[in-house]
Kinemage of the C-alpha trace (Angstrom):
@kinemage 1
@onewidth
@group {chain A} dominant
@subgroup {mainchain}
@vectorlist {calphas} color= white
{ca unk a 1} P -32.832 5.950 -47.788
{ca unk a 2} L -32.682 2.803 -50.074
{ca unk a 3} L -36.085 3.547 -51.338
{ca unk a 4} L -35.075 7.069 -52.338
{ca unk a 5} L -32.068 6.047 -54.527
{ca unk a 6} L -34.470 4.730 -57.454
{ca unk a 7} L -36.669 7.900 -57.464
{ca unk a 8} L -33.223 10.073 -57.339
{ca unk a 9} L -32.061 8.114 -60.651
{ca unk a 10} L -35.756 8.582 -62.130
{ca unk a 11} L -35.752 12.224 -61.553
{ca unk a 12} L -32.103 12.635 -63.013
{ca unk a 13} L -33.147 11.034 -66.082
{ca unk a 14} L -36.227 13.228 -66.283
{ca unk a 15} L -34.146 16.479 -65.925
{ca unk a 16} L -31.938 15.115 -68.633
{ca unk a 17} L -34.983 14.766 -71.161
{ca unk a 18} L -34.786 11.201 -71.270
{ca unk a 19} L -38.093 10.783 -69.378
{ca unk a 20} L -40.836 13.393 -70.390
{ca unk a 21} L -42.469 15.030 -67.069
{ca unk a 22} L -44.581 17.894 -66.475
{ca unk a 23} L -42.697 20.823 -64.740
{ca unk a 24} L -44.938 20.980 -61.631
{ca unk a 25} L -43.701 17.466 -60.913
{ca unk a 26} L -40.279 18.891 -59.996
{ca unk a 27} L -41.825 21.499 -57.660
{ca unk a 28} L -43.672 19.028 -55.822
{ca unk a 29} L -40.595 16.707 -55.711
{ca unk a 30} L -38.541 19.495 -54.145
{ca unk a 31} L -40.917 20.065 -51.362
{ca unk a 32} L -41.184 16.353 -50.835
{ca unk a 33} L -37.425 16.065 -50.598
{ca unk a 34} L -37.018 19.165 -48.223
{ca unk a 35} L -39.800 17.476 -46.010
{ca unk a 36} L -38.082 14.150 -46.214
{ca unk a 37} L -34.756 15.536 -45.200
{ca unk a 38} L -36.399 17.417 -42.436
{ca unk a 39} L -38.082 14.515 -40.856
{ca unk a 40} L -34.762 12.464 -41.398
{ca unk a 41} L -32.672 15.420 -39.503
{ca unk a 42} L -35.335 15.817 -36.802
{ca unk a 43} L -35.551 12.022 -36.131
{ca unk a 44} L -31.854 11.981 -36.246
{ca unk a 45} L -31.615 14.891 -33.634
{ca unk a 46} L -34.383 13.270 -31.517
{ca unk a 47} L -32.262 10.093 -31.415
{ca unk a 48} L -29.167 11.820 -30.347
{ca unk a 49} L -31.105 13.851 -27.846
{ca unk a 50} L -32.694 10.801 -26.503
{ca unk a 51} L -29.107 8.791 -26.510
{ca unk a 52} L -27.531 11.930 -24.843
{ca unk a 53} L -30.326 11.929 -22.092
{ca unk a 54} L -30.041 8.202 -21.377
{ca unk a 55} L -26.357 8.378 -21.109
{ca unk a 56} L -26.589 11.058 -18.335
{ca unk a 57} L -29.446 9.239 -16.547
{ca unk a 58} L -27.391 6.044 -16.801
{ca unk a 59} L -24.305 7.762 -15.625
{ca unk a 60} L -26.409 9.646 -12.613
{ca unk a 61} L -27.967 6.207 -11.642
{ca unk a 62} L -24.645 4.650 -11.616
{ca unk a 63} L -23.049 7.579 -9.504
{ca unk a 64} L -25.893 7.233 -7.070
{ca unk a 65} L -25.383 3.552 -6.844
{ca unk a 66} L -21.895 3.945 -5.864
{ca unk a 67} L -22.674 6.612 -3.506
{ca unk a 68} L -24.856 4.308 -1.781
{ca unk a 69} L -22.490 1.637 -1.678
{ca unk a 70} L -19.939 4.020 -0.272
{ca unk a 71} L -22.478 4.938 2.468
{ca unk a 72} L -23.322 1.436 3.099
{ca unk a 73} L -19.571 0.463 3.578
{ca unk a 74} L -18.732 3.338 5.883
{ca unk a 75} L -21.692 2.412 7.967
{ca unk a 76} L -20.305 -1.379 7.807
{ca unk a 77} L -17.096 -0.327 8.889
{ca unk a 78} L -18.534 1.946 11.634
{ca unk a 79} L -20.333 -1.155 13.002
{ca unk a 80} L -17.227 -3.396 12.814
{ca unk a 81} L -15.154 -0.895 14.595
{ca unk a 82} L -17.591 -0.314 17.126
{ca unk a 83} L -17.997 -4.018 17.758
{ca unk a 84} L -13.902 -4.381 17.817
{ca unk a 85} L -14.053 -1.775 20.508
{ca unk a 86} L -16.714 -3.236 22.369
{ca unk a 87} L -14.942 -6.524 22.282
{ca unk a 88} L -11.654 -4.968 23.440
{ca unk a 89} L -13.552 -3.151 26.312
{ca unk a 90} L -15.286 -6.285 27.421
{ca unk a 91} L -11.764 -8.264 27.406
{ca unk a 92} L -10.233 -5.318 29.286
{ca unk a 93} L -12.865 -5.523 31.980
{ca unk a 94} L -12.834 -9.414 32.051
{ca unk a 95} L -9.146 -9.084 32.446
{ca unk a 96} L -9.419 -6.629 35.400
{ca unk a 97} L -11.787 -9.005 37.093
{ca unk a 98} L -9.668 -11.732 36.886
{ca unk a 99} L -6.617 -9.810 38.195
{ca unk a 100} L -8.825 -8.587 40.969
{ca unk a 101} L -9.944 -12.280 41.636
{ca unk a 102} L -6.347 -13.541 41.594
{ca unk a 103} L -5.359 -10.486 43.916
{ca unk a 104} L -8.107 -11.726 46.562
{ca unk a 105} L -6.841 -15.296 46.094
{ca unk a 106} L -3.187 -14.154 46.752
{ca unk a 107} L -4.285 -12.264 49.752
{ca unk a 108} L -6.461 -15.151 51.217
{ca unk a 109} L -3.852 -18.105 50.465
{ca unk a 110} L -0.608 -16.315 51.251
{ca unk a 111} L -0.959 -13.341 53.515
{ca unk a 112} L -4.123 -14.247 55.234
{ca unk a 113} L -2.465 -17.748 56.285
{ca unk a 114} L 0.532 -15.858 57.593
{ca unk a 115} L -1.193 -13.355 59.538
{ca unk a 116} L -3.520 -15.931 61.203
{ca unk a 117} L -0.430 -17.863 62.088
{ca unk a 118} L 1.228 -14.605 63.503
{ca unk a 119} L -1.772 -13.880 65.523
{ca unk a 120} L -1.786 -17.508 67.034
{ca unk a 121} L 1.973 -16.992 68.076
{ca unk a 122} L 1.223 -13.680 69.534
{ca unk a 123} L -1.748 -15.119 71.667
{ca unk a 124} L 0.351 -17.909 72.943
{ca unk a 125} L 3.122 -15.322 74.082
{ca unk a 126} L 0.422 -13.385 75.972
{ca unk a 127} L -0.507 -16.323 77.776
{ca unk a 128} L 3.031 -17.001 78.842
{ca unk a 129} L 4.476 -15.436 82.071
{ca unk a 130} L 7.745 -15.001 80.249
{ca unk a 131} L 8.760 -14.181 76.935
{ca unk a 132} L 11.472 -16.503 75.131
{ca unk a 133} L 13.892 -15.371 72.997
{ca unk a 134} L 12.883 -18.141 70.407
{ca unk a 135} L 9.575 -16.894 70.493
{ca unk a 136} L 10.339 -13.181 69.603
{ca unk a 137} L 12.448 -14.852 66.834
{ca unk a 138} L 9.673 -16.767 65.526
{ca unk a 139} L 7.238 -13.730 65.299
{ca unk a 140} L 9.980 -11.755 63.682
{ca unk a 141} L 10.315 -14.385 61.071
{ca unk a 142} L 6.466 -14.452 60.444
{ca unk a 143} L 6.468 -10.419 60.255
{ca unk a 144} L 9.269 -10.777 57.452
{ca unk a 145} L 7.234 -13.407 55.495
{ca unk a 146} L 4.271 -11.206 55.720
{ca unk a 147} L 6.123 -8.279 54.562
{ca unk a 148} L 7.665 -10.269 51.569
{ca unk a 149} L 4.038 -11.537 50.366
{ca unk a 150} L 2.716 -8.102 50.600
{ca unk a 151} L 5.552 -6.731 48.433
{ca unk a 152} L 4.785 -9.804 45.846
{ca unk a 153} L 1.168 -9.180 45.801
{ca unk a 154} L 1.917 -5.105 45.414
{ca unk a 155} L 3.826 -6.096 42.219
{ca unk a 156} L 0.789 -7.347 40.604
{ca unk a 157} L -0.761 -3.682 40.799
{ca unk a 158} L 2.089 -1.752 39.285
{ca unk a 159} L 0.612 -1.273 35.614
{ca unk a 160} L 0.567 2.613 36.004
{ca unk a 161} L 3.849 2.448 37.593
{ca unk a 162} L 5.693 0.456 34.860
{ca unk a 163} L 6.357 3.554 32.773
{ca unk a 164} L 7.675 5.490 36.153
{ca unk a 165} L 10.059 2.675 36.742
{ca unk a 166} L 11.523 2.980 33.369
{ca unk a 167} L 9.864 0.269 31.261
{ca unk a 168} L 9.797 -3.493 31.449
{ca unk a 169} L 13.323 -4.116 32.205
{ca unk a 170} L 13.734 -2.059 35.312
{ca unk a 171} L 10.125 -3.401 36.521
{ca unk a 172} L 11.097 -7.022 35.904
{ca unk a 173} L 14.402 -6.708 37.350
{ca unk a 174} L 13.195 -5.591 40.894
{ca unk a 175} L 10.236 -7.858 40.752
{ca unk a 176} L 12.580 -10.885 40.239
{ca unk a 177} L 15.042 -9.347 42.951
{ca unk a 178} L 12.276 -9.425 45.198
{ca unk a 179} L 11.387 -13.022 44.435
{ca unk a 180} L 14.761 -14.323 44.748
{ca unk a 181} L 15.033 -12.405 48.010
{ca unk a 182} L 12.829 -14.716 50.103
{ca unk a 183} L 11.488 -17.338 47.638
{ca unk a 184} L 12.476 -20.875 47.512
{ca unk a 185} L 13.351 -20.743 43.624
{ca unk a 186} L 15.893 -18.607 42.321
{ca unk a 187} L 15.431 -16.878 38.859
{ca unk a 188} L 17.828 -15.683 36.103
{ca unk a 189} L 16.511 -12.900 34.109
{ca unk a 190} L 17.450 -11.748 30.677
{ca unk a 191} L 15.388 -8.770 28.768
{ca unk a 192} L 16.690 -7.770 25.351
{ca unk a 193} L 17.472 -4.001 24.830
{ca unk a 194} L 14.998 -3.502 22.276
{ca unk a 195} L 12.294 -4.281 24.745
{ca unk a 196} L 12.576 -0.678 25.711
{ca unk a 197} L 11.167 0.301 22.365
{ca unk a 198} L 8.012 -1.871 22.712
{ca unk a 199} L 4.744 0.296 23.007
{ca unk a 200} L 3.561 0.573 26.541
{ca unk a 201} L 0.557 -1.967 26.333
{ca unk a 202} L 2.949 -4.508 25.080
{ca unk a 203} L 5.238 -3.792 27.800
{ca unk a 204} L 2.710 -4.015 30.484
{ca unk a 205} L 1.171 -7.205 28.924
{ca unk a 206} L 4.444 -8.938 29.087
{ca unk a 207} L 4.980 -7.762 32.610
{ca unk a 208} L 1.720 -9.365 34.006
{ca unk a 209} L 2.194 -12.554 31.931
{ca unk a 210} L 5.383 -13.100 33.591
{ca unk a 211} L 4.117 -12.103 36.746
{ca unk a 212} L 1.349 -14.838 36.567
{ca unk a 213} L 3.924 -17.445 35.284
{ca unk a 214} L 6.311 -16.901 38.339
{ca unk a 215} L 3.499 -16.797 40.724
{ca unk a 216} L 2.276 -19.992 39.335
{ca unk a 217} L 5.538 -21.631 39.536
{ca unk a 218} L 6.271 -20.462 43.198
{ca unk a 219} L 2.877 -22.166 44.027
{ca unk a 220} L 2.997 -25.451 42.289
{ca unk a 221} L 6.299 -26.092 40.352
{ca unk a 222} L 8.669 -26.903 43.471
{ca unk a 223} L 11.543 -25.751 41.438
{ca unk a 224} L 15.014 -24.505 42.695
{ca unk a 225} L 16.165 -22.699 39.599
{ca unk a 226} L 14.383 -21.050 36.719
{ca unk a 227} L 14.768 -18.466 33.942
{ca unk a 228} L 12.896 -15.862 32.313
{ca unk a 229} L 14.036 -14.589 28.974
{ca unk a 230} L 12.773 -11.883 26.693
{ca unk a 231} L 14.215 -12.141 23.153
{ca unk a 232} L 13.156 -11.039 19.531
{ca unk a 233} L 13.278 -13.901 17.165
{ca unk a 234} L 12.504 -11.501 14.401
{ca unk a 235} L 11.657 -7.521 13.952
{ca unk a 236} L 7.875 -8.232 14.328
{ca unk a 237} L 7.534 -10.480 17.300
{ca unk a 238} L 8.521 -10.842 20.720
{ca unk a 239} L 9.128 -14.074 22.785
{ca unk a 240} L 8.898 -14.563 26.617
{ca unk a 241} L 10.284 -17.914 27.564
{ca unk a 242} L 10.053 -19.157 31.230
{ca unk a 243} L 11.800 -22.518 32.058
{ca unk a 244} L 12.181 -24.322 35.535
{ca unk a 245} L 13.481 -27.646 36.941
{ca unk a 246} L 10.446 -28.382 38.829
{ca unk a 247} L 7.797 -31.347 38.654
{ca unk a 248} L 6.381 -30.102 35.428
{ca unk a 249} L 2.538 -31.062 34.613
{ca unk a 250} L 0.720 -34.029 33.716
{ca unk a 251} L -0.732 -34.719 30.310
{ca unk a 252} L -4.146 -34.003 31.758
{ca unk a 253} L -3.058 -30.417 33.191
{ca unk a 254} L -1.230 -29.730 29.962
{ca unk a 255} L -4.617 -30.290 27.837
{ca unk a 256} L -6.804 -28.887 30.164
{ca unk a 257} L -7.901 -25.161 28.965
{ca unk a 258} L -9.034 -24.143 32.311
{ca unk a 259} L -5.221 -24.053 33.183
{ca unk a 260} L -3.526 -20.462 32.726
{ca unk a 261} L -7.070 -18.986 31.902
{ca unk a 262} L -5.912 -15.429 33.001
{ca unk a 263} L -2.529 -15.722 30.935
{ca unk a 264} L -4.297 -17.067 27.949
{ca unk a 265} L -6.861 -14.269 28.142
{ca unk a 266} L -4.429 -11.564 28.511
{ca unk a 267} L -2.436 -13.139 25.523
{ca unk a 268} L -5.461 -13.223 23.460
{ca unk a 269} L -5.942 -9.496 24.137
{ca unk a 270} L -2.396 -9.027 22.413
{ca unk a 271} L -3.127 -11.539 19.709
{ca unk a 272} L -0.242 -13.857 20.840
{ca unk a 273} L 0.140 -17.332 21.322
{ca unk a 274} L 1.108 -19.732 24.165
{ca unk a 275} L 3.109 -22.957 24.164
{ca unk a 276} L 3.334 -25.133 27.413
{ca unk a 277} L 5.778 -28.149 27.324
{ca unk a 278} L 7.300 -30.560 29.762
{ca unk a 279} L 11.207 -30.603 29.328
{ca unk a 280} L 13.046 -34.042 28.850
{ca unk a 281} L 14.848 -33.805 32.048
{ca unk a 282} L 12.000 -32.409 34.181
{ca unk a 283} L 10.321 -29.286 34.734
{ca unk a 284} L 8.319 -27.101 32.352
{ca unk a 285} L 8.963 -24.785 29.408
{ca unk a 286} L 6.463 -21.875 28.777
{ca unk a 287} L 6.785 -19.830 25.511
{ca unk a 288} L 4.675 -16.933 24.855
{ca unk a 289} L 4.868 -15.026 21.498
{ca unk a 290} L 3.308 -11.705 20.942
{ca unk a 291} L 3.242 -9.312 17.895
{ca unk a 292} L 4.942 -5.698 18.182
{ca unk a 293} L 2.921 -2.824 16.711
{ca unk a 294} L 6.253 -0.949 16.067
{ca unk a 295} L 9.102 -3.148 15.337
{ca unk a 296} L 12.201 -2.529 17.530
{ca unk a 297} L 15.607 -1.993 16.078
{ca unk a 298} L 17.876 -4.909 16.071
Protein backbone atom coordinates (compact mmCIF):
# COMPACT_ATOMS: atom_id res chain seq x y z
CA UNK A 1 0.00 0.00 0.00
CA UNK A 2 2.87 2.37 0.75
CA UNK A 3 4.09 1.93 -2.84
CA UNK A 4 0.74 3.12 -4.23
CA UNK A 5 0.66 6.41 -2.32
CA UNK A 6 3.30 8.16 -4.52
CA UNK A 7 1.42 6.95 -7.55
CA UNK A 8 -1.81 8.45 -6.21
CA UNK A 9 -0.06 11.76 -5.69
CA UNK A 10 1.38 11.65 -9.18
CA UNK A 11 -2.02 10.98 -10.75
CA UNK A 12 -3.56 13.74 -8.70
CA UNK A 13 -1.09 16.28 -10.01
CA UNK A 14 -1.67 15.01 -13.54
CA UNK A 15 -5.41 15.47 -13.26
CA UNK A 16 -4.88 18.97 -11.95
CA UNK A 17 -2.92 19.76 -15.13
CA UNK A 18 0.37 20.13 -13.42
CA UNK A 19 1.76 17.13 -15.30
CA UNK A 20 0.72 16.57 -18.97
CA UNK A 21 -0.36 12.91 -19.57
CA UNK A 22 -2.38 11.25 -22.38
CA UNK A 23 -6.06 10.47 -21.64
CA UNK A 24 -5.56 6.73 -22.19
CA UNK A 25 -3.34 6.69 -19.14
CA UNK A 26 -6.26 7.40 -16.80
CA UNK A 27 -8.36 4.57 -18.26
CA UNK A 28 -5.52 2.11 -17.87
CA UNK A 29 -4.86 3.46 -14.38
CA UNK A 30 -8.49 2.92 -13.36
CA UNK A 31 -8.33 -0.71 -14.49
CA UNK A 32 -5.05 -1.16 -12.58
CA UNK A 33 -6.55 0.36 -9.44
CA UNK A 34 -9.65 -1.83 -9.69
CA UNK A 35 -7.53 -4.92 -10.21
CA UNK A 36 -5.24 -4.00 -7.31
CA UNK A 37 -8.14 -3.38 -4.92
CA UNK A 38 -9.79 -6.59 -6.08
CA UNK A 39 -6.65 -8.57 -5.37
CA UNK A 40 -6.23 -6.81 -2.04
CA UNK A 41 -9.82 -7.50 -0.97
CA UNK A 42 -9.59 -11.08 -2.26
CA UNK A 43 -6.42 -11.66 -0.28
CA UNK A 44 -7.99 -10.11 2.78
CA UNK A 45 -11.06 -12.34 2.49
CA UNK A 46 -8.79 -15.33 1.98
CA UNK A 47 -6.84 -14.48 5.12
CA UNK A 48 -10.07 -14.05 7.09
CA UNK A 49 -11.40 -17.36 5.79
CA UNK A 50 -8.16 -19.15 6.61
CA UNK A 51 -8.11 -17.54 10.07
CA UNK A 52 -11.68 -18.57 10.81
CA UNK A 53 -10.97 -22.09 9.58
CA UNK A 54 -7.82 -22.31 11.69
CA UNK A 55 -9.73 -21.04 14.73
CA UNK A 56 -12.46 -23.66 14.33
CA UNK A 57 -9.89 -26.40 13.68
CA UNK A 58 -7.94 -25.45 16.81
CA UNK A 59 -11.16 -25.29 18.82
CA UNK A 60 -12.17 -28.73 17.56
CA UNK A 61 -8.75 -30.17 18.35
CA UNK A 62 -8.93 -28.71 21.84
CA UNK A 63 -12.43 -30.14 22.31
CA UNK A 64 -11.26 -33.55 21.12
CA UNK A 65 -8.29 -33.39 23.50
CA UNK A 66 -10.52 -32.45 26.42
CA UNK A 67 -12.93 -35.25 25.52
CA UNK A 68 -10.06 -37.74 25.37
CA UNK A 69 -8.73 -36.51 28.73
CA UNK A 70 -12.22 -36.84 30.18
CA UNK A 71 -12.54 -40.41 28.93
CA UNK A 72 -9.10 -41.28 30.30
CA UNK A 73 -9.98 -39.74 33.67
CA UNK A 74 -13.27 -41.66 33.85
CA UNK A 75 -11.47 -44.90 32.94
CA UNK A 76 -8.81 -44.21 35.57
CA UNK A 77 -11.47 -43.52 38.20
CA UNK A 78 -13.23 -46.76 37.29
CA UNK A 79 -10.00 -48.71 37.61
CA UNK A 80 -9.20 -47.09 40.97
CA UNK A 81 -12.73 -47.78 42.22
CA UNK A 82 -12.43 -51.39 41.09
CA UNK A 83 -9.10 -51.75 42.84
CA UNK A 84 -10.56 -50.31 46.05
CA UNK A 85 -13.52 -52.68 45.84
CA UNK A 86 -11.21 -55.64 45.24
CA UNK A 87 -9.05 -54.61 48.19
CA UNK A 88 -12.11 -54.28 50.42
CA UNK A 89 -13.40 -57.69 49.34
CA UNK A 90 -10.02 -59.25 49.95
CA UNK A 91 -9.84 -57.64 53.39
CA UNK A 92 -13.35 -58.85 54.21
CA UNK A 93 -12.52 -62.39 53.13
CA UNK A 94 -9.30 -62.31 55.11
CA UNK A 95 -11.24 -61.05 58.11
CA UNK A 96 -13.70 -63.92 57.80
CA UNK A 97 -10.84 -66.41 57.52
CA UNK A 98 -9.27 -64.97 60.67
CA UNK A 99 -12.62 -65.11 62.48
CA UNK A 100 -13.10 -68.75 61.51
CA UNK A 101 -9.56 -69.54 62.60
CA UNK A 102 -10.15 -67.81 65.93
CA UNK A 103 -13.42 -69.68 66.33
CA UNK A 104 -11.67 -72.98 65.71
CA UNK A 105 -9.00 -72.03 68.24
CA UNK A 106 -11.64 -71.11 70.83
CA UNK A 107 -13.46 -74.38 70.31
CA UNK A 108 -10.23 -76.36 70.57
CA UNK A 109 -8.61 -74.52 73.49
CA UNK A 110 -11.71 -73.87 75.58
CA UNK A 111 -14.64 -76.13 74.80
CA UNK A 112 -12.68 -79.17 73.63
CA UNK A 113 -10.66 -79.32 76.83
CA UNK A 114 -13.75 -79.03 79.02
CA UNK A 115 -15.59 -81.77 77.13
CA UNK A 116 -12.53 -84.03 77.25
CA UNK A 117 -12.30 -83.61 81.02
CA UNK A 118 -16.02 -84.23 81.36
CA UNK A 119 -15.70 -87.44 79.37
CA UNK A 120 -12.95 -88.67 81.69
CA UNK A 121 -15.10 -87.96 84.73
CA UNK A 122 -18.04 -89.85 83.27
CA UNK A 123 -15.81 -92.83 82.45
CA UNK A 124 -14.57 -92.90 86.03
CA UNK A 125 -18.14 -92.79 87.32
CA UNK A 126 -19.15 -95.66 85.01
CA UNK A 127 -16.34 -97.87 86.41
CA UNK A 128 -17.47 -97.21 89.97
CA UNK A 129 -20.10 -99.38 91.59
CA UNK A 130 -21.65 -96.44 93.40
CA UNK A 131 -22.01 -92.78 92.41
CA UNK A 132 -20.90 -90.30 94.99
CA UNK A 133 -22.62 -86.94 95.37
CA UNK A 134 -19.41 -85.02 94.80
CA UNK A 135 -18.96 -86.81 91.45
CA UNK A 136 -22.34 -85.57 90.26
CA UNK A 137 -21.51 -82.08 91.49
CA UNK A 138 -18.21 -82.18 89.63
CA UNK A 139 -19.91 -83.30 86.41
CA UNK A 140 -22.55 -80.61 86.76
CA UNK A 141 -19.84 -77.98 87.26
CA UNK A 142 -18.07 -79.16 84.09
CA UNK A 143 -21.32 -79.01 82.12
CA UNK A 144 -21.94 -75.47 83.35
CA UNK A 145 -18.41 -74.48 82.36
CA UNK A 146 -18.93 -75.97 78.88
CA UNK A 147 -22.25 -74.15 78.53
CA UNK A 148 -20.65 -70.84 79.45
CA UNK A 149 -17.83 -71.33 76.95
CA UNK A 150 -20.36 -72.17 74.22
CA UNK A 151 -22.17 -68.92 74.98
CA UNK A 152 -18.90 -67.00 74.74
CA UNK A 153 -18.06 -68.56 71.37
CA UNK A 154 -21.61 -67.93 70.13
CA UNK A 155 -21.18 -64.21 70.84
CA UNK A 156 -18.48 -64.09 68.16
CA UNK A 157 -21.00 -65.22 65.50
CA UNK A 158 -23.65 -62.59 66.06
CA UNK A 159 -22.80 -59.90 63.47
CA UNK A 160 -26.14 -60.48 61.71
CA UNK A 161 -27.97 -60.42 65.05
CA UNK A 162 -26.42 -57.15 66.18
CA UNK A 163 -29.14 -55.08 64.56
CA UNK A 164 -31.85 -57.44 65.81
CA UNK A 165 -30.65 -56.95 69.37
CA UNK A 166 -31.03 -53.21 69.06
CA UNK A 167 -27.51 -52.21 68.10
CA UNK A 168 -24.09 -52.01 69.70
CA UNK A 169 -25.01 -51.09 73.28
CA UNK A 170 -27.53 -53.90 73.96
CA UNK A 171 -25.27 -56.47 72.29
CA UNK A 172 -22.21 -55.43 74.32
CA UNK A 173 -24.30 -55.29 77.49
CA UNK A 174 -25.42 -58.90 76.99
CA UNK A 175 -21.88 -60.01 76.11
CA UNK A 176 -20.32 -58.38 79.19
CA UNK A 177 -23.11 -59.78 81.37
CA UNK A 178 -22.27 -63.29 80.12
CA UNK A 179 -18.57 -62.74 80.79
CA UNK A 180 -19.18 -61.37 84.29
CA UNK A 181 -21.44 -64.32 85.11
CA UNK A 182 -18.76 -66.97 84.85
CA UNK A 183 -15.44 -65.23 84.18
CA UNK A 184 -12.70 -64.49 86.69
CA UNK A 185 -12.48 -60.89 85.46
CA UNK A 186 -15.29 -58.47 86.25
CA UNK A 187 -15.96 -55.83 83.58
CA UNK A 188 -17.48 -52.40 83.78
CA UNK A 189 -19.17 -51.11 80.62
CA UNK A 190 -20.02 -47.65 79.35
CA UNK A 191 -21.34 -46.91 75.85
CA UNK A 192 -22.12 -43.32 74.86
CA UNK A 193 -25.74 -42.83 73.72
CA UNK A 194 -24.50 -41.47 70.37
CA UNK A 195 -23.24 -44.96 69.50
CA UNK A 196 -26.78 -45.89 68.47
CA UNK A 197 -26.47 -43.41 65.57
CA UNK A 198 -23.34 -45.02 64.13
CA UNK A 199 -23.71 -46.76 60.80
CA UNK A 200 -23.99 -50.54 61.14
CA UNK A 201 -20.51 -51.44 59.72
CA UNK A 202 -18.87 -49.30 62.42
CA UNK A 203 -21.08 -50.82 65.14
CA UNK A 204 -20.25 -54.35 63.98
CA UNK A 205 -16.55 -53.47 63.82
CA UNK A 206 -16.58 -52.06 67.35
CA UNK A 207 -18.37 -55.14 68.65
CA UNK A 208 -15.89 -57.56 67.09
CA UNK A 209 -12.89 -55.51 68.27
CA UNK A 210 -14.31 -55.39 71.82
CA UNK A 211 -14.96 -59.14 71.69
CA UNK A 212 -11.38 -59.90 70.63
CA UNK A 213 -9.90 -57.59 73.28
CA UNK A 214 -12.03 -59.11 76.05
CA UNK A 215 -11.27 -62.64 74.87
CA UNK A 216 -7.51 -61.92 74.83
CA UNK A 217 -7.77 -60.41 78.30
CA UNK A 218 -9.54 -63.48 79.69
CA UNK A 219 -6.82 -65.71 78.25
CA UNK A 220 -3.66 -63.81 79.17
CA UNK A 221 -4.17 -60.78 81.41
CA UNK A 222 -4.90 -62.51 84.76
CA UNK A 223 -6.91 -59.41 85.65
CA UNK A 224 -9.52 -59.05 88.37
CA UNK A 225 -11.11 -55.81 87.19
CA UNK A 226 -11.46 -54.24 83.76
CA UNK A 227 -13.42 -51.47 82.05
CA UNK A 228 -14.67 -51.03 78.51
CA UNK A 229 -15.68 -47.53 77.42
CA UNK A 230 -16.98 -46.25 74.09
CA UNK A 231 -16.91 -42.46 73.84
CA UNK A 232 -16.89 -39.67 71.26
CA UNK A 233 -13.93 -37.35 71.78
CA UNK A 234 -15.16 -35.27 68.81
CA UNK A 235 -18.03 -35.54 66.30
CA UNK A 236 -15.88 -37.30 63.69
CA UNK A 237 -14.27 -40.10 65.73
CA UNK A 238 -15.36 -42.78 68.17
CA UNK A 239 -12.93 -44.26 70.72
CA UNK A 240 -13.02 -47.70 72.34
CA UNK A 241 -10.87 -47.88 75.48
CA UNK A 242 -10.22 -51.10 77.43
CA UNK A 243 -8.28 -51.07 80.72
CA UNK A 244 -7.40 -53.90 83.09
CA UNK A 245 -5.34 -54.49 86.23
CA UNK A 246 -3.59 -57.60 84.89
CA UNK A 247 0.03 -58.44 84.19
CA UNK A 248 0.37 -56.21 81.13
CA UNK A 249 2.74 -56.89 78.24
CA UNK A 250 6.51 -56.97 77.93
CA UNK A 251 8.38 -54.56 75.68
CA UNK A 252 8.87 -57.34 73.13
CA UNK A 253 5.15 -58.13 73.12
CA UNK A 254 4.23 -54.46 72.69
CA UNK A 255 6.51 -54.09 69.66
CA UNK A 256 5.69 -57.46 68.11
CA UNK A 257 3.33 -56.80 65.19
CA UNK A 258 2.20 -60.42 65.24
CA UNK A 259 0.14 -59.60 68.31
CA UNK A 260 -3.37 -58.26 67.75
CA UNK A 261 -3.23 -59.37 64.08
CA UNK A 262 -6.99 -59.93 63.75
CA UNK A 263 -7.79 -56.73 65.62
CA UNK A 264 -5.33 -54.68 63.56
CA UNK A 265 -6.77 -56.00 60.30
CA UNK A 266 -10.32 -55.10 61.33
CA UNK A 267 -9.17 -51.64 62.45
CA UNK A 268 -7.40 -51.12 59.12
CA UNK A 269 -10.61 -52.03 57.29
CA UNK A 270 -12.32 -49.17 59.13
CA UNK A 271 -9.36 -46.75 58.65
CA UNK A 272 -8.77 -46.59 62.40
CA UNK A 273 -5.77 -46.58 64.75
CA UNK A 274 -4.64 -48.81 67.63
CA UNK A 275 -2.60 -47.77 70.68
CA UNK A 276 -1.54 -50.29 73.35
CA UNK A 277 0.35 -49.16 76.47
CA UNK A 278 1.18 -50.56 79.90
CA UNK A 279 -0.31 -48.69 82.85
CA UNK A 280 2.07 -47.33 85.54
CA UNK A 281 0.32 -49.28 88.32
CA UNK A 282 0.12 -52.48 86.30
CA UNK A 283 -2.27 -53.67 83.67
CA UNK A 284 -2.88 -52.70 80.09
CA UNK A 285 -4.64 -49.86 78.30
CA UNK A 286 -5.85 -50.44 74.74
CA UNK A 287 -7.32 -47.57 72.73
CA UNK A 288 -8.99 -47.98 69.35
CA UNK A 289 -10.04 -44.87 67.41
CA UNK A 290 -12.31 -45.13 64.38
CA UNK A 291 -13.69 -42.45 62.04
CA UNK A 292 -17.46 -42.24 61.79
CA UNK A 293 -19.01 -41.88 58.35
CA UNK A 294 -21.99 -40.01 59.78
CA UNK A 295 -21.38 -37.67 62.70
CA UNK A 296 -23.54 -38.54 65.72
CA UNK A 297 -25.25 -35.65 67.47
CA UNK A 298 -23.67 -34.64 70.75
